[in-house]
TORTORLUM-383370 format. One record per residue (C-alpha): y, z, x; residue in three letters. Coordinates in nm, 3 decimals, decimal comma. Last residue first. Layout:
BEGIN
<atom yy="Y" zz="Z" xx="X" r="ALA"/>
...
***
This chain:
BEGIN
<atom yy="8,266" zz="1,623" xx="7,417" r="ASN"/>
<atom yy="8,265" zz="1,987" xx="7,308" r="ILE"/>
<atom yy="8,470" zz="2,306" xx="7,342" r="ILE"/>
<atom yy="8,820" zz="2,217" xx="7,469" r="GLU"/>
<atom yy="8,822" zz="1,894" xx="7,266" r="LYS"/>
<atom yy="8,775" zz="2,105" xx="6,953" r="LEU"/>
<atom yy="9,124" zz="2,249" xx="7,001" r="ILE"/>
<atom yy="9,274" zz="1,901" xx="6,959" r="ASP"/>
<atom yy="9,067" zz="1,842" xx="6,645" r="LEU"/>
<atom yy="9,183" zz="2,176" xx="6,506" r="PHE"/>
<atom yy="9,549" zz="2,092" xx="6,566" r="GLU"/>
<atom yy="9,511" zz="1,760" xx="6,384" r="LYS"/>
<atom yy="9,333" zz="1,928" xx="6,092" r="VAL"/>
<atom yy="9,594" zz="2,204" xx="6,074" r="GLU"/>
<atom yy="9,881" zz="1,952" xx="6,066" r="GLU"/>
<atom yy="9,717" zz="1,752" xx="5,786" r="PHE"/>
<atom yy="9,670" zz="2,073" xx="5,588" r="THR"/>
<atom yy="9,317" zz="2,199" xx="5,610" r="GLY"/>
<atom yy="8,979" zz="2,073" xx="5,492" r="ILE"/>
<atom yy="8,677" zz="2,298" xx="5,531" r="SER"/>
<atom yy="8,430" zz="2,281" xx="5,820" r="ILE"/>
<atom yy="8,066" zz="2,373" xx="5,766" r="ARG"/>
<atom yy="7,851" zz="2,450" xx="6,068" r="VAL"/>
<atom yy="7,495" zz="2,355" xx="6,158" r="TYR"/>
<atom yy="7,273" zz="2,405" xx="6,464" r="LYS"/>
<atom yy="7,115" zz="2,743" xx="6,385" r="ASP"/>
<atom yy="6,872" zz="2,656" xx="6,107" r="GLY"/>
<atom yy="6,932" zz="2,469" xx="5,783" r="LEU"/>
<atom yy="6,666" zz="2,557" xx="5,524" r="GLY"/>
<atom yy="6,816" zz="2,870" xx="5,374" r="ASP"/>
<atom yy="7,185" zz="2,908" xx="5,456" r="PHE"/>
<atom yy="7,253" zz="3,200" xx="5,693" r="SER"/>
<atom yy="7,270" zz="2,964" xx="5,995" r="SER"/>
<atom yy="7,564" zz="2,787" xx="5,832" r="CYS"/>
<atom yy="7,839" zz="2,926" xx="6,058" r="ASP"/>
<atom yy="8,155" zz="2,853" xx="5,863" r="ARG"/>
<atom yy="8,476" zz="2,761" xx="6,044" r="VAL"/>
<atom yy="8,759" zz="2,993" xx="6,150" r="ILE"/>
<atom yy="9,003" zz="2,880" xx="6,421" r="VAL"/>
<atom yy="9,215" zz="3,115" xx="6,633" r="GLY"/>
<atom yy="9,113" zz="3,005" xx="6,981" r="ARG"/>
<atom yy="8,870" zz="3,292" xx="7,033" r="LYS"/>
<atom yy="8,737" zz="3,211" xx="6,686" r="LEU"/>
<atom yy="8,661" zz="2,856" xx="6,796" r="LEU"/>
<atom yy="8,444" zz="2,974" xx="7,084" r="GLU"/>
<atom yy="8,267" zz="3,216" xx="6,852" r="GLU"/>
<atom yy="8,198" zz="2,942" xx="6,599" r="CYS"/>
<atom yy="8,033" zz="2,724" xx="6,864" r="PHE"/>
<atom yy="7,824" zz="3,013" xx="7,000" r="GLU"/>
<atom yy="7,696" zz="3,103" xx="6,652" r="LYS"/>
<atom yy="7,633" zz="2,740" xx="6,563" r="SER"/>
<atom yy="7,412" zz="2,673" xx="6,861" r="LYS"/>
<atom yy="7,520" zz="2,409" xx="7,110" r="MET"/>
<atom yy="7,395" zz="2,073" xx="7,236" r="ASN"/>
<atom yy="7,355" zz="1,854" xx="6,926" r="LYS"/>
<atom yy="7,567" zz="2,038" xx="6,672" r="LEU"/>
<atom yy="7,527" zz="1,926" xx="6,310" r="GLU"/>
<atom yy="7,845" zz="1,918" xx="6,102" r="VAL"/>
<atom yy="7,876" zz="1,962" xx="5,726" r="LEU"/>
<atom yy="8,215" zz="1,860" xx="5,592" r="LEU"/>
<atom yy="8,446" zz="2,037" xx="5,348" r="TYR"/>
<atom yy="8,657" zz="1,965" xx="5,040" r="ASN"/>
<atom yy="8,375" zz="1,795" xx="4,847" r="ALA"/>
<atom yy="8,243" zz="1,437" xx="4,826" r="GLU"/>
<atom yy="8,110" zz="1,451" xx="5,181" r="SER"/>
<atom yy="7,974" zz="1,224" xx="5,455" r="PRO"/>
<atom yy="7,779" zz="1,406" xx="5,729" r="TYR"/>
<atom yy="7,912" zz="1,476" xx="6,078" r="VAL"/>
<atom yy="7,689" zz="1,455" xx="6,383" r="GLU"/>
<atom yy="7,806" zz="1,636" xx="6,693" r="ILE"/>
<atom yy="7,796" zz="1,596" xx="7,071" r="ASP"/>
<atom yy="7,950" zz="1,250" xx="7,083" r="ASN"/>
<atom yy="8,284" zz="1,344" xx="6,928" r="PHE"/>
<atom yy="8,478" zz="1,056" xx="6,771" r="LYS"/>
<atom yy="8,313" zz="1,107" xx="6,430" r="LYS"/>
<atom yy="8,493" zz="1,442" xx="6,405" r="LEU"/>
<atom yy="8,832" zz="1,274" xx="6,383" r="GLY"/>
<atom yy="8,721" zz="1,026" xx="6,118" r="ASN"/>
<atom yy="8,574" zz="1,307" xx="5,908" r="TYR"/>
<atom yy="8,879" zz="1,534" xx="5,945" r="LEU"/>
<atom yy="9,125" zz="1,260" xx="5,851" r="LEU"/>
<atom yy="8,903" zz="1,154" xx="5,560" r="GLU"/>
<atom yy="8,876" zz="1,514" xx="5,435" r="ARG"/>
<atom yy="9,253" zz="1,556" xx="5,469" r="SER"/>
<atom yy="9,308" zz="1,240" xx="5,263" r="LYS"/>
<atom yy="9,070" zz="1,369" xx="4,996" r="ILE"/>
<atom yy="9,254" zz="1,700" xx="4,986" r="GLY"/>
<atom yy="9,589" zz="1,520" xx="4,978" r="ASP"/>
<atom yy="9,494" zz="1,332" xx="4,660" r="ARG"/>
<atom yy="9,328" zz="1,631" xx="4,492" r="VAL"/>
<atom yy="9,612" zz="1,863" xx="4,591" r="CYS"/>
<atom yy="9,875" zz="1,615" xx="4,472" r="ARG"/>
<atom yy="9,695" zz="1,574" xx="4,137" r="GLU"/>
<atom yy="9,678" zz="1,950" xx="4,078" r="PHE"/>
<atom yy="10,042" zz="2,007" xx="4,173" r="PHE"/>
<atom yy="10,157" zz="1,733" xx="3,933" r="GLY"/>
<atom yy="9,919" zz="1,850" xx="3,661" r="ARG"/>
<atom yy="10,089" zz="2,189" xx="3,636" r="ASP"/>
<atom yy="9,951" zz="2,271" xx="3,292" r="ARG"/>
<atom yy="9,609" zz="2,371" xx="3,424" r="LEU"/>
<atom yy="9,766" zz="2,598" xx="3,687" r="ALA"/>
<atom yy="9,987" zz="2,743" xx="3,413" r="GLU"/>
<atom yy="9,688" zz="2,852" xx="3,204" r="ILE"/>
<atom yy="9,493" zz="2,978" xx="3,505" r="ALA"/>
<atom yy="9,784" zz="3,193" xx="3,621" r="ALA"/>
<atom yy="9,829" zz="3,338" xx="3,271" r="VAL"/>
<atom yy="9,464" zz="3,439" xx="3,246" r="GLN"/>
<atom yy="9,426" zz="3,572" xx="3,600" r="SER"/>
<atom yy="9,731" zz="3,796" xx="3,566" r="LEU"/>
<atom yy="9,607" zz="3,940" xx="3,236" r="ARG"/>
<atom yy="9,269" zz="4,010" xx="3,393" r="THR"/>
<atom yy="8,941" zz="3,831" xx="3,319" r="LEU"/>
<atom yy="8,650" zz="4,076" xx="3,309" r="SER"/>
<atom yy="8,760" zz="4,249" xx="2,988" r="PHE"/>
<atom yy="8,447" zz="4,215" xx="2,772" r="VAL"/>
<atom yy="8,178" zz="4,196" xx="3,040" r="PRO"/>
<atom yy="7,952" zz="3,899" xx="2,951" r="LYS"/>
<atom yy="7,610" zz="3,969" xx="2,799" r="ALA"/>
<atom yy="7,688" zz="3,886" xx="2,435" r="ARG"/>
<atom yy="7,913" zz="3,599" xx="2,545" r="MET"/>
<atom yy="7,609" zz="3,443" xx="2,712" r="MET"/>
<atom yy="7,426" zz="3,407" xx="2,380" r="TYR"/>
<atom yy="7,725" zz="3,241" xx="2,217" r="ASN"/>
<atom yy="7,774" zz="3,002" xx="2,512" r="ILE"/>
<atom yy="7,410" zz="2,890" xx="2,502" r="ILE"/>
<atom yy="7,430" zz="2,827" xx="2,126" r="GLU"/>
<atom yy="7,758" zz="2,637" xx="2,156" r="GLU"/>
<atom yy="7,632" zz="2,381" xx="2,405" r="ASN"/>
<atom yy="7,743" zz="2,424" xx="2,764" r="ALA"/>
<atom yy="8,049" zz="2,456" xx="2,987" r="VAL"/>
<atom yy="8,084" zz="2,744" xx="3,232" r="GLY"/>
<atom yy="8,394" zz="2,898" xx="3,384" r="TYR"/>
<atom yy="8,536" zz="3,051" xx="3,697" r="GLY"/>
<atom yy="8,836" zz="3,268" xx="3,779" r="ILE"/>
<atom yy="8,847" zz="3,491" xx="4,089" r="ARG"/>
<atom yy="9,219" zz="3,573" xx="4,135" r="LEU"/>
<atom yy="9,214" zz="3,531" xx="4,514" r="GLY"/>
<atom yy="9,048" zz="3,190" xx="4,487" r="ALA"/>
<atom yy="9,337" zz="3,058" xx="4,274" r="LEU"/>
<atom yy="9,423" zz="2,738" xx="4,464" r="GLY"/>
<atom yy="9,359" zz="2,497" xx="4,177" r="PHE"/>
<atom yy="9,158" zz="2,269" xx="4,410" r="VAL"/>
<atom yy="8,910" zz="2,545" xx="4,499" r="LYS"/>
<atom yy="8,900" zz="2,884" xx="4,330" r="SER"/>
<atom yy="8,974" zz="2,769" xx="3,973" r="PHE"/>
<atom yy="8,602" zz="2,711" xx="3,911" r="THR"/>
<atom yy="8,332" zz="2,503" xx="3,747" r="ARG"/>
<atom yy="7,971" zz="2,558" xx="3,637" r="LEU"/>
<atom yy="7,807" zz="2,309" xx="3,398" r="ILE"/>
<atom yy="7,525" zz="2,422" xx="3,173" r="ILE"/>
<atom yy="7,234" zz="2,199" xx="3,077" r="ILE"/>
<atom yy="6,948" zz="2,233" xx="2,828" r="ASN"/>
<atom yy="7,108" zz="2,097" xx="2,508" r="ASP"/>
<atom yy="7,154" zz="1,746" xx="2,645" r="TYR"/>
<atom yy="7,383" zz="1,464" xx="2,530" r="ASP"/>
<atom yy="7,678" zz="1,677" xx="2,420" r="TYR"/>
<atom yy="7,659" zz="1,877" xx="2,744" r="ILE"/>
<atom yy="7,705" zz="1,539" xx="2,912" r="ARG"/>
<atom yy="8,080" zz="1,594" xx="2,898" r="LYS"/>
<atom yy="8,071" zz="1,803" xx="3,216" r="THR"/>
<atom yy="7,840" zz="1,574" xx="3,412" r="TRP"/>
<atom yy="8,094" zz="1,451" xx="3,667" r="ASP"/>
<atom yy="7,923" zz="1,227" xx="3,927" r="GLY"/>
<atom yy="8,217" zz="1,009" xx="4,028" r="LYS"/>
<atom yy="8,562" zz="1,018" xx="4,189" r="LYS"/>
<atom yy="8,482" zz="1,332" xx="4,387" r="SER"/>
<atom yy="8,727" zz="1,601" xx="4,497" r="TYR"/>
<atom yy="8,751" zz="1,744" xx="4,145" r="GLU"/>
<atom yy="8,374" zz="1,796" xx="4,152" r="ILE"/>
<atom yy="8,393" zz="2,085" xx="4,399" r="TYR"/>
<atom yy="8,265" zz="2,377" xx="4,189" r="ALA"/>
<atom yy="8,048" zz="2,137" xx="3,986" r="HIS"/>
<atom yy="7,731" zz="2,348" xx="3,976" r="ASP"/>
<atom yy="7,482" zz="2,186" xx="3,741" r="ILE"/>
<atom yy="7,256" zz="2,461" xx="3,604" r="VAL"/>
<atom yy="6,951" zz="2,309" xx="3,435" r="VAL"/>
<atom yy="6,814" zz="2,537" xx="3,162" r="LEU"/>
<atom yy="6,437" zz="2,498" xx="3,132" r="ALA"/>
<atom yy="6,292" zz="2,265" xx="2,868" r="LYS"/>
<atom yy="6,194" zz="2,023" xx="3,142" r="THR"/>
<atom yy="6,150" zz="1,660" xx="3,250" r="SER"/>
<atom yy="6,463" zz="1,528" xx="3,078" r="GLU"/>
<atom yy="6,695" zz="1,739" xx="3,291" r="VAL"/>
<atom yy="6,516" zz="1,637" xx="3,612" r="ILE"/>
<atom yy="6,526" zz="1,265" xx="3,530" r="GLU"/>
<atom yy="6,891" zz="1,280" xx="3,429" r="LYS"/>
<atom yy="6,989" zz="1,465" xx="3,747" r="ILE"/>
<atom yy="6,811" zz="1,202" xx="3,958" r="THR"/>
<atom yy="6,967" zz="0,915" xx="3,762" r="GLU"/>
<atom yy="7,317" zz="1,060" xx="3,799" r="ASP"/>
<atom yy="7,305" zz="1,088" xx="4,179" r="ASP"/>
<atom yy="7,322" zz="1,432" xx="4,339" r="ILE"/>
<atom yy="7,651" zz="1,436" xx="4,525" r="LEU"/>
<atom yy="7,679" zz="1,518" xx="4,894" r="ASN"/>
<atom yy="7,884" zz="1,795" xx="5,055" r="GLY"/>
<atom yy="7,603" zz="1,950" xx="5,262" r="THR"/>
<atom yy="7,715" zz="2,313" xx="5,225" r="PRO"/>
<atom yy="7,736" zz="2,335" xx="4,922" r="ASN"/>
<atom yy="7,620" zz="2,040" xx="4,715" r="ASN"/>
<atom yy="7,861" zz="1,816" xx="4,533" r="PRO"/>
<atom yy="7,673" zz="1,865" xx="4,305" r="SER"/>
<atom yy="7,481" zz="2,193" xx="4,310" r="CYS"/>
<atom yy="7,160" zz="2,158" xx="4,108" r="LEU"/>
<atom yy="6,996" zz="2,488" xx="4,016" r="PHE"/>
<atom yy="6,695" zz="2,500" xx="3,783" r="ILE"/>
<atom yy="6,665" zz="2,800" xx="3,550" r="LEU"/>
<atom yy="6,388" zz="2,934" xx="3,323" r="LYS"/>
<atom yy="6,065" zz="2,801" xx="3,471" r="THR"/>
<atom yy="5,768" zz="2,992" xx="3,329" r="LYS"/>
<atom yy="5,621" zz="2,687" xx="3,151" r="ASP"/>
<atom yy="5,606" zz="2,521" xx="3,492" r="THR"/>
<atom yy="5,841" zz="2,305" xx="3,699" r="ILE"/>
<atom yy="5,763" zz="2,290" xx="4,072" r="ASN"/>
<atom yy="5,659" zz="1,922" xx="4,074" r="ASN"/>
<atom yy="5,993" zz="1,828" xx="3,914" r="ILE"/>
<atom yy="6,202" zz="1,998" xx="4,180" r="ILE"/>
<atom yy="6,030" zz="1,884" xx="4,500" r="SER"/>
<atom yy="5,987" zz="1,547" xx="4,327" r="GLU"/>
<atom yy="6,364" zz="1,516" xx="4,303" r="LYS"/>
<atom yy="6,409" zz="1,527" xx="4,681" r="ASP"/>
<atom yy="6,787" zz="1,564" xx="4,682" r="LEU"/>
<atom yy="6,953" zz="1,342" xx="4,943" r="LYS"/>
<atom yy="7,041" zz="1,552" xx="5,249" r="PHE"/>
<atom yy="7,137" zz="1,251" xx="5,462" r="ASN"/>
<atom yy="6,776" zz="1,127" xx="5,439" r="ASN"/>
<atom yy="6,607" zz="1,318" xx="5,720" r="GLY"/>
<atom yy="6,760" zz="1,645" xx="5,610" r="LYS"/>
<atom yy="6,605" zz="1,606" xx="5,263" r="ASP"/>
<atom yy="6,763" zz="1,841" xx="5,010" r="PHE"/>
<atom yy="6,473" zz="2,060" xx="4,909" r="LYS"/>
<atom yy="6,295" zz="2,243" xx="4,632" r="GLY"/>
<atom yy="6,222" zz="2,612" xx="4,658" r="PHE"/>
<atom yy="6,040" zz="2,814" xx="4,396" r="LYS"/>
<atom yy="6,190" zz="3,155" xx="4,341" r="ILE"/>
<atom yy="6,022" zz="3,425" xx="4,133" r="LYS"/>
<atom yy="6,280" zz="3,622" xx="3,939" r="ALA"/>
<atom yy="6,332" zz="3,994" xx="3,994" r="GLY"/>
<atom yy="6,691" zz="4,009" xx="3,870" r="TYR"/>
<atom yy="6,837" zz="4,097" xx="4,210" r="ILE"/>
<atom yy="6,620" zz="3,838" xx="4,384" r="ASN"/>
<atom yy="6,733" zz="3,556" xx="4,157" r="ALA"/>
<atom yy="7,092" zz="3,672" xx="4,202" r="LEU"/>
<atom yy="7,075" zz="3,647" xx="4,582" r="VAL"/>
<atom yy="6,891" zz="3,315" xx="4,567" r="ARG"/>
<atom yy="7,158" zz="3,152" xx="4,352" r="TYR"/>
<atom yy="7,429" zz="3,315" xx="4,566" r="GLN"/>
<atom yy="7,304" zz="3,114" xx="4,865" r="THR"/>
<atom yy="7,483" zz="2,791" xx="4,772" r="PHE"/>
<atom yy="7,248" zz="2,516" xx="4,891" r="THR"/>
<atom yy="7,002" zz="2,420" xx="5,164" r="PRO"/>
<atom yy="6,770" zz="2,419" xx="4,981" r="ILE"/>
<atom yy="6,661" zz="2,324" xx="4,629" r="PRO"/>
<atom yy="6,645" zz="2,627" xx="4,399" r="ILE"/>
<atom yy="6,393" zz="2,651" xx="4,116" r="ILE"/>
<atom yy="6,377" zz="2,963" xx="3,900" r="VAL"/>
<atom yy="6,065" zz="3,137" xx="3,772" r="GLU"/>
<atom yy="6,032" zz="3,433" xx="3,538" r="ASP"/>
<atom yy="5,878" zz="3,748" xx="3,684" r="GLY"/>
<atom yy="6,155" zz="3,979" xx="3,569" r="LYS"/>
<atom yy="6,323" zz="3,822" xx="3,269" r="ASP"/>
<atom yy="6,586" zz="3,550" xx="3,301" r="VAL"/>
<atom yy="6,799" zz="3,410" xx="3,017" r="PHE"/>
<atom yy="7,099" zz="3,629" xx="2,937" r="THR"/>
<atom yy="7,132" zz="3,852" xx="3,240" r="LYS"/>
<atom yy="7,061" zz="3,558" xx="3,471" r="PHE"/>
<atom yy="7,324" zz="3,343" xx="3,304" r="LEU"/>
<atom yy="7,569" zz="3,635" xx="3,304" r="VAL"/>
<atom yy="7,534" zz="3,658" xx="3,682" r="ASP"/>
<atom yy="7,598" zz="3,286" xx="3,719" r="LEU"/>
<atom yy="7,907" zz="3,309" xx="3,499" r="VAL"/>
<atom yy="8,021" zz="3,601" xx="3,713" r="GLU"/>
<atom yy="7,971" zz="3,402" xx="4,031" r="ASP"/>
<atom yy="8,175" zz="3,115" xx="3,881" r="ALA"/>
<atom yy="8,479" zz="3,326" xx="3,963" r="GLY"/>
<atom yy="8,468" zz="3,698" xx="3,913" r="ASP"/>
<atom yy="8,657" zz="3,696" xx="3,582" r="GLY"/>
<atom yy="8,438" zz="3,451" xx="3,393" r="GLY"/>
<atom yy="8,536" zz="3,194" xx="3,130" r="VAL"/>
<atom yy="8,290" zz="3,054" xx="2,872" r="ILE"/>
<atom yy="8,345" zz="2,707" xx="2,724" r="ILE"/>
<atom yy="8,163" zz="2,505" xx="2,455" r="ASN"/>
<atom yy="8,348" zz="2,661" xx="2,162" r="LYS"/>
<atom yy="8,674" zz="2,528" xx="2,308" r="GLU"/>
<atom yy="8,561" zz="2,169" xx="2,259" r="GLU"/>
<atom yy="8,523" zz="1,927" xx="2,549" r="VAL"/>
<atom yy="8,764" zz="1,681" xx="2,714" r="GLY"/>
<atom yy="8,781" zz="1,879" xx="3,036" r="LEU"/>
<atom yy="9,156" zz="1,931" xx="3,076" r="PHE"/>
<atom yy="9,224" zz="1,945" xx="2,701" r="LYS"/>
<atom yy="8,949" zz="2,200" xx="2,642" r="SER"/>
<atom yy="9,059" zz="2,399" xx="2,946" r="LEU"/>
<atom yy="9,411" zz="2,423" xx="2,803" r="GLU"/>
<atom yy="9,274" zz="2,532" xx="2,465" r="ASN"/>
<atom yy="9,042" zz="2,787" xx="2,623" r="LEU"/>
<atom yy="9,337" zz="2,932" xx="2,812" r="LEU"/>
<atom yy="9,543" zz="2,963" xx="2,494" r="GLU"/>
<atom yy="9,237" zz="3,109" xx="2,321" r="TYR"/>
<atom yy="9,216" zz="3,401" xx="2,562" r="ASN"/>
<atom yy="8,891" zz="3,579" xx="2,479" r="VAL"/>
<atom yy="8,876" zz="3,951" xx="2,558" r="PRO"/>
<atom yy="9,259" zz="3,951" xx="2,556" r="GLU"/>
<atom yy="9,385" zz="4,158" xx="2,846" r="PRO"/>
<atom yy="9,416" zz="4,537" xx="2,832" r="TYR"/>
<atom yy="9,772" zz="4,665" xx="2,858" r="GLU"/>
<atom yy="9,925" zz="4,846" xx="3,159" r="HIS"/>
<atom yy="9,947" zz="4,504" xx="3,325" r="ILE"/>
<atom yy="10,217" zz="4,404" xx="3,076" r="ARG"/>
<atom yy="10,530" zz="4,414" xx="3,293" r="ASN"/>
<atom yy="10,350" zz="4,208" xx="3,559" r="LEU"/>
<atom yy="10,311" zz="3,911" xx="3,322" r="GLU"/>
<atom yy="10,637" zz="3,742" xx="3,419" r="ARG"/>
<atom yy="10,550" zz="3,762" xx="3,789" r="LYS"/>
<atom yy="10,204" zz="3,614" xx="3,726" r="ILE"/>
<atom yy="10,356" zz="3,325" xx="3,529" r="ALA"/>
<atom yy="10,592" zz="3,256" xx="3,819" r="GLU"/>
<atom yy="10,298" zz="3,229" xx="4,059" r="LYS"/>
<atom yy="10,113" zz="2,990" xx="3,825" r="ALA"/>
<atom yy="10,421" zz="2,769" xx="3,795" r="ARG"/>
<atom yy="10,453" zz="2,768" xx="4,173" r="GLU"/>
<atom yy="10,104" zz="2,617" xx="4,189" r="SER"/>
<atom yy="9,892" zz="2,780" xx="4,458" r="THR"/>
<atom yy="9,825" zz="2,724" xx="4,827" r="GLY"/>
<atom yy="9,832" zz="2,393" xx="5,010" r="TRP"/>
<atom yy="9,521" zz="2,480" xx="5,213" r="PRO"/>
<atom yy="9,310" zz="2,494" xx="4,894" r="ASN"/>
<atom yy="9,007" zz="2,704" xx="4,987" r="GLU"/>
<atom yy="8,669" zz="2,585" xx="5,116" r="ASN"/>
<atom yy="8,599" zz="2,915" xx="5,296" r="SER"/>
<atom yy="8,575" zz="2,828" xx="5,667" r="GLY"/>
<atom yy="8,868" zz="2,618" xx="5,779" r="LEU"/>
<atom yy="9,114" zz="2,900" xx="5,840" r="LYS"/>
<atom yy="9,363" zz="2,820" xx="6,113" r="ILE"/>
<atom yy="9,474" zz="3,162" xx="6,234" r="ILE"/>
<atom yy="9,799" zz="3,288" xx="6,384" r="ARG"/>
<atom yy="9,903" zz="3,608" xx="6,563" r="LYS"/>
<atom yy="9,575" zz="3,678" xx="6,740" r="LEU"/>
<atom yy="9,449" zz="4,009" xx="6,878" r="ASN"/>
<atom yy="9,090" zz="3,880" xx="6,891" r="TYR"/>
<atom yy="8,926" zz="4,135" xx="6,660" r="LYS"/>
<atom yy="9,230" zz="4,215" xx="6,448" r="ARG"/>
<atom yy="9,324" zz="3,851" xx="6,389" r="MET"/>
<atom yy="8,962" zz="3,768" xx="6,312" r="ILE"/>
<atom yy="8,924" zz="4,035" xx="6,044" r="GLU"/>
<atom yy="9,260" zz="3,956" xx="5,884" r="GLU"/>
<atom yy="9,186" zz="3,584" xx="5,863" r="LYS"/>
<atom yy="8,859" zz="3,652" xx="5,680" r="SER"/>
<atom yy="8,512" zz="3,546" xx="5,795" r="ARG"/>
<atom yy="8,295" zz="3,356" xx="5,547" r="GLY"/>
<atom yy="8,059" zz="3,549" xx="5,324" r="PRO"/>
<atom yy="7,697" zz="3,646" xx="5,406" r="VAL"/>
<atom yy="7,502" zz="3,713" xx="5,086" r="TYR"/>
<atom yy="7,257" zz="3,998" xx="5,127" r="PRO"/>
<atom yy="6,889" zz="3,947" xx="5,211" r="LYS"/>
<atom yy="6,677" zz="4,112" xx="4,944" r="MET"/>
<atom yy="6,393" zz="4,359" xx="4,993" r="LYS"/>
<atom yy="6,566" zz="4,689" xx="4,914" r="ARG"/>
<atom yy="6,757" zz="4,537" xx="4,621" r="ILE"/>
<atom yy="6,443" zz="4,402" xx="4,453" r="GLU"/>
<atom yy="6,264" zz="4,734" xx="4,501" r="GLU"/>
<atom yy="6,533" zz="4,918" xx="4,307" r="ARG"/>
<atom yy="6,743" zz="5,163" xx="4,506" r="PRO"/>
<atom yy="6,618" zz="5,502" xx="4,628" r="THR"/>
<atom yy="6,857" zz="5,795" xx="4,591" r="MET"/>
***
């Protein structure tokens, strides 16, 4: 059977390497995983206990809309419950529902690169025309706002602004976002997957100022629930209502719902992970700055982008894999090339061990 033309032509998303895959390939007993932007301190014990309690009910369908979860999110974010949509495949599902709801074949979307590649993947699947903006390499990857604004037409449906941006780690400044939002009637998607690690730049409550923005957030990072795949969007009530028509009814499982609720309630764990995540990022940044053969970029997320001066990213990652360390080869990100890698935070011990291992590979 022949697939749709859009599927035949598209480049698939390239995920980070898993621990299991690397352990099998290199016959290793231990892995330091610094490649997928996860929480190295794991998951709230309260969330784990909630999952255990819920196991006796997994023969029952979950609530299509869990109002207890919406209430906890409402308190956490400072927005009303009616402004929130929760997805069961992380923020990826919210993205997919966005395309289903608002994008017809031939419509235009604007994606500044380099950024999260799932935007491009979904645009191709749904037959949208992509116009590329850019994060300026020569200016510490500052967003070139003119590359966005000059691409806006009456066919533009979605504009993607990832802040902090993946994989570069930098925030898009408030004035730039404001200017873009006010220059269009298109829906501006502000991806805040990593905003908890930044002390500024949160646009979540600005949904009450603008009716053409949607904020994407997730439980996969600081909350330590990547394996349960829970994401959410925040927007005005009309946008949420339209998206709920296209969202799969039972996409969020019983286990996901109760884990998310308790993760939100366990503020002590959350605050420790934010604090220690920022400390780990500083430890990693300061350690990497000591190496002459790389350039490391400042970050507001839980990872750092590194440019290699005398080695290609594929070779660099392979050398680390042999030593039991996973980092992210960024050559699959549009607009970067083969000299960049992304390194996630680890526990303090993992970061120190990684920096020691790095001495075996580069100067």
